[in-house]
C-alpha positions, -999 to +999 in steps of 0.1 A: +000+000+000+014+034-010+007+062+015+004+099+006+036+119+010+020+142+036+011+111+057+040+087+054+074+091+070+104+068+063+114+047+093+150+060+093+137+095+101+121+084+134+136+099+166+164+077+180+155+056+210+174+075+237+155+107+228+120+093+225+101+102+256+064+103+264+048+133+247+022+156+263-003+143+238+002+108+251-004+120+287-036+136+274-045+103+259-039+086+292-063+110+310-090+100+286-082+063+292-083+068+330-119+080+326-127+044+316-111+033+349-134+057+368-164+042+349-153+006+356-150+014+393-186+026+392-197-006+374-179-027+401-195-008+430-230-012+414-228-049+424-227-038+460-257-016+459-295-019+455-305-016+418-318+017+406-355+019+394-358+004+359-326-016+362-322-052+370-303-064+401-266-071+394-246-092+419-210-084+427-198-115+408-216-103+376-203-067+380-168-081+384-172-101+353-184-070+334-154-051+346-130-079+335-145-082+300-147-044+293-113-037+308-098-066+289-108-055+254-100-018+262-066-026+277-057-045+245-063-014+224-046+010+249-015-012+247-019-011+209-017+027+210+013+026+233+031+004+207+018+027+179+032+059+194+064+041+203+069+034+166+051+064+151+057+094+174+030+121+171+053+147+157+032+158+127-001+176+128-019+149+108-008+123+133-019+143+162-053+148+147-056+110+141-045+103+177-072+127+189-097+109+168-086+077+185-091+094+218-127+101+207-132+064+203-120+058+239-143+085+252-173+071+233-165+036+248-161+051+283-194+069+281-211+036+271-195+015+299-223+019+325-249+007+300-228-016+278-246-047+290-280-029+291-284-015+256-252+006+252-231-022+237-235-009+201-221+025+210-191+007+226-186-013+194-186+018+173-160+035+195-139+003+193-141+003+155-130+039+154-100+030+175-090+001+153-093+021+120-071+049+133-046+025+149-042+004+118-039+034+095-012+050+116+007+019+123+011+012+086+036+040+085+060+020+107+055-017+097+033-039+075+032-064+104+001-046+117-018-063+089-016-095+109-032-078+138-062-060+122-083-092+115-082-101+151-092-066+161-121-065+136-133-100+146-134-088+183-154-057+173-179-079+154-183-101+185-189-070+207-214-057+183-233-090+182-233-091+220-252-058+221-282-075+206-283-102+233-295-102+268-277-115+299-264-141+304-260-148+266-244-114+260-214-125+280-205-153+256-195-131+226-176-107+250-157-137+265-149-149+230-136-114+220-114-113+251-099-147+245-094-138+208-075-106+216-055-118+246-045-150+227-037-133+194+000-127+201+006-164+199-008-165+164+005-131+151+041-136+163+064-109+175+084-102+144+081-067+128+073-048+161+106-031+171+099-011+203+119+014+222+126+003+257+127+037+274+094+049+260+076+017+270+088+018+306+081+055+310+046+053+295+034+025+317+050+041+348+031+073+341-001+053+336+002+036+369+006+069+386-024+084+369-045+053+377-035+054+413-050+089+413-083+071+407-082+059+443-080+096+454-110+103+433-128+075+450-122+093+483-139+124+470-168+105+455-173+085+487-172+117+508-197+136+487-224+153+508-208+140+540-198+162+569-160+161+575-156+147+610-128+128+627-138+094+613-140+107+577-107+125+581-089+095+594-104+072+567-094+097+540-058+098+554-057+060+555-069+058+519-041+082+508-016+061+528-028+029+510-024+045+476+010+058+486+021+023+496+010+009+463+029+037+446+060+029+467+057-008+458+059-001+421+083+029+421+103+026+454+136+014+439+156+020+407+136-006+389+126+016+360+163+020+351+168-018+355+137-025+333+150-002+306+184-020+306+167-054+306+146-045+275+173-025+257+198-054+260+174-080+244+172-086+207+141-071+190+118-102+190+127-112+225+122-076+236+087-076+222+079-109+240+092-094+273+071-063+268+040-085+261+047-105+293+056-076+316+037-047+304+006-061+287-002-093+307+017-084+338-001-050+342-036-065+339-038-076+376-020-043+386-047-021+370-076-044+380-062-043+415-064-005+415-100-006+403-109-030+431-091-009+457-108+023+445-142+006+448-133-006+483-121+028+494-153+044+481-174+021+503-151+027+534-152+064+531-190+064+529-193+046+563-159+045+579-170+033+613-194+006+602-186-030+591-183-037+554-204-061+535-185-093+529-183-086+492-169-051+498-144-063+523-132-090+498-130-064+470-107-041+490-083-069+501-084-087+468-075-054+451-043-052+471-035-088+465-041-085+428-018-055+426+010-073+444+006-104+422+008-083+391+039-065+404+056-098+411+047-111+377+060-079+360+093-082+379+097-119+371+094-114+334+120-087+333+143-105+358+142-075+382+148-076+419+121-099+432+108-096+467+095-131+476+078-116+506+052-100+484+035-133+478+031-137+515+018-102+519-008-108+492-021-137+513-020-115+544-040-089+526-067-115+518-068-126+554-074-089+564-109-093+548-121-107+581-113-074+599-135-055+575-165-075+587-160-058+621-148-023+610-142-008+575-116+017+588-098-011+607-094-031+576-080-001+557-056+005+586-044-031+587-038-031+549-017+000+553+002-016+582+008-048+562+022-028+532+044-005+553+059-036+571+065-052+537+083-021+524+104-018+555+115-054+554+124-051+517+144-019+524+164-036+551+171-066+528+182-043+500+204-022+523+220-054+537+226-067+502+243-035+490+264-029+522+301-031+517 
């Protein structure tokens, strides 16, 4: 396919790897994507509340399934845009306009999320189709390998569109098929032809994790809406901030970003692509799902900090922390970074803390913070001892 001169750019003119950093347009893109995280948190919390008039009751298990399916297909395309802008930096006006068009697709899907399984699925599919068209058109400037990806993306879009005409529980079958198709496609597509810059990948995902962690702060504000600020609310809000800070420290506390860049940069192109798939696509799924669950749990705690949590809400809060730790461990293992084996034990301890939430919401939040602070202190001591002369 021959592209117009104003649109195409030879590969050799792309910015060299050491100079390619995340652009402000990509940060803008991430803010739109994080809106989907906010919407998914709302969907998750719906399973803990009484149904609104005119809506059917949804259990926490069903709402969790909805979050997994919607997040799964959106995360595939978010990662696709990370790879796209790694290979085709948005340095030209035409590219920027097309990226903004792709952002419109994400926004349309985000707006449709609350009603995706109740009549809004077709709008979601249209937004997804817009994403795919822009993604494929732009990626052709860097590699023809994208042609192997497009059929999988289109097939998933068709499945999502078909699901919009079905009612629960049958609507979940095409969604599940789309998710399996997308997540399994790298094994059929292969990794040749996708040469990625290590520094950009590491920086982009690190910035995303920071922005998504901000979602837990938004959950504090939503949970505290229309409430009088008293001692209980103030302490619960501070504990929510501490929990988010501990999760941040878990991911960013050491020099692991530099080590991750070195690990990726030293690998040959195909192996590097596989490592990025394992660490940054698959490995970050539980990290981000964990933040969604933690945000939903914090929202319920802030609303009634001195009361017991429902079992489902207590499980959601602790499971969110455990998922985050599991994803972080997976991510480190793929890149052969410093692995703290204690994190697997801490994930189990976080799940055990669920029982405390059945007595007091704030107590569960405090115990989770204490568990993470202890983990970080132990890891710091081990690191200091290992590096001591």
